[in-house]
Residue, then its C-alpha position, 0 to 999 in steps of 0.5 A: m957846571r963847566g967853567e968854560a964855553t965848550v958846548l956847541h949848538a949847531d943848527l942848520d938854517a931853514f933846513y928843508a928849504s935850504v936843501e931845495q935851494r941847494d939842489a935847484p939853483g933856480l930857487r936860490g935867493r927866491p922865497v921857497i915854501v916846502g909843502g902845500g896844505v901846511v908849510l913844512a919849511a920856508s926859506y928866509e926869503a919867504k920868512a921875510f914876508g911872515v911865512r912860518t912853519a905849520m902855517g896853512g898853505r893858503q895863508a902863506r900864499e896870501l902873505c907871499p904870492q910870489a913864493i915858489v911852493v915845492p913838494p917835500r922830498m924826505d929822502a933828500y932831507s934824510a940824506a943831507s942830515k946823515q951827511v951833516f951828522a957824519i961831519f959832527r961825529d968827525t969833529t968830536p965823539l960827544v954829539e947829542g942829536i936833538s932833531i934831524d937838523e940840530a945837535f949839541l957837541e962837546v969840544g972841551g977836550l979837543r984843545r991840543l988836537a983841534g984848538e979853541p972851541e971857537q976855532i972848532a966852530v969856524r971849521l965845522r961851519e966851513r965843512v958843512w958848507t963845503e961838503a954838504g952845501l948847507a949853511i949852519s948857525v953855531g952857538v958856543a957857550r958854557t951850557k947847552f941852553l945858552a949855546k942853543v940860545a946863541s945859535a938862534v940869535s946868530k941866525p941866519d948863517g952865523l956864529l956867536v960865542v958867549e963867554p962866561e963873563r958875558e952870560q948875564e949881559f947876553l941873556l937877561p935882556l932877551p925876551v922870555e920866548r928865548l927860554w927853552g920851553v916857553g911857548a905861546v901859552t906860557a909867554e902870554k901868561l908871563h906877559r900878563l904879569g908884566i914879565r917880558t924879558v929873561g931878566q924880569l923872570a930871573e928877578l922873581e923868587e923861585s917859589r913865585a915862579e913855581r906858583l905862576l907856572g907850575r912847580a916843575a915848569g916854574a923851577h926849570l924856567h927860573a933855573l935857566a933864567r938864572l943861568r943854571d943848566p948842569r946837563p952834560v952833552d949826552a952822546t948816548r941819549r936815545p929818545s924815550s918816545i917817538g912821535s909825529q903830528r899833522a897840523l890841519g891849519a889855523a882854526d879860522r881856516a881849517r875846514p871840518r874833517s870827516p871821521e873817514e879823513l881823520d882815520v886816514m890821517l891817523s893810519q898814515i901817522v901810525d904807519r910811519l911810527a911803526r916802521r920807525l920802531r921796527d927800523g930801530d929794532r924797538v917796541c913800545r908799550t904806550v900809545v898817546l893821542r895828541l889833539r889841538f881843538g879849534d879853540y886851541a885847547k889841547a887834549t891828550r889820551s893814552r893807553s898802555l898795552g900789557v905787552a910791548t909791540d911794534r905791530t902796525s895793526v895793534l898800534l892803529q887799533v889802539a889809536r883808533g879807540l882813543l880817537a873814537d873816545v874824543s870824536p864828540e869833542i872834535a865834532a863840536r870844537g873842530l880840530t887843528l892838529i892830530g898827533v901820535s906818540l909811542a912811549q915806554l920804548d924798549r929794545a925788541g927782544a928784550q922780553h919774549p912773552e907769548l904773543p897773541i896769534e893775531w899779533e903774529e899774523g900782523a907781524r908777518l904782514d908788516t915783514v912783507l910790507d917792510a921788505v917791499r918798501e925797503r926795495f922799492g921806496a917808502a911810497s911804493v905800497s900803502r893802504a887802499a884808503q890812503l891812495g891818492r891822499d895827501p900823505g901829511w909828511s912829518s919830519p924824517v928820523l934823527p940819524e942813528h949812530e952808524 
């Protein structure tokens, strides 16, 4: 592991809402909610009232009646992300994108050219504000994990450097929720055992952490709590899967969804993911359906294909079959989230098997529709069943290298 704090974690603040406030001066300093049915993003002014991402729109408006609700503008967010990532890559060639609004940067080899890591972080924040008009928080540390925690602690619009000699002093008093990978379920399990801080988890023997949390998760979280994270910043990293999901609201507020409504949502998700595959010149072999029921229990169903594909019709047929298998459970338990992941990705053309004739026909249709969307916009053409429906927006794609 590194001996010096040379890893930057840069994270744009309240990204979607910040873009809206940047582009509409009248929204600055006011509570802004992006998205109507479900909150896609909230400005810090709205967060002060308890509004959170993925919250149902009705609940958000009850918490913050004065909030200004704006529709999402995914093209604007994608453009802003590309602009910021260009600044990242102009700062250092070692950039690992994590999502559309955050990345790791390794700057340890830039001292002679650009100065100390903290100086580089200061200039990075200044450039993002000056050139993109957006606030960004940056954490600087010896490891990726600590840098990510530092950026979160520094929010909003902050900079925090965690020097190696201060790592324990900084991390151990923090709540366990700060650990990368601790969600609500894991946090509740730890709380029941009286473990509320990172330091308390670090005091456990690794074997006990594995028994409590499962072998893989327990070992991973215990290592982070003891400041072990050898992962380098990987500028060549590409996702092994892509996915999209749609929250349907809290269990006590989400209305029952008919099979027809769920099919429309499923087709919207698969349409977007299949276009992402083709835009990235990739194919996939496995379709994964992810559900969260009304009782907040989660379920996953998957099916692997004999031949990797990027055809919308094929992927949608598989996803529909997976959804049909769990439809009795949905009817009995309700549904608060539906999502799809496409896994076992490969480069298109890496293999050249003979494709079924119906796949070839689907390829021709996808080619025509992609061309129309490229020229007239993503919303210019859609399935008849999707007309007039809430598009259920998902996050834009992480920018690729130019």
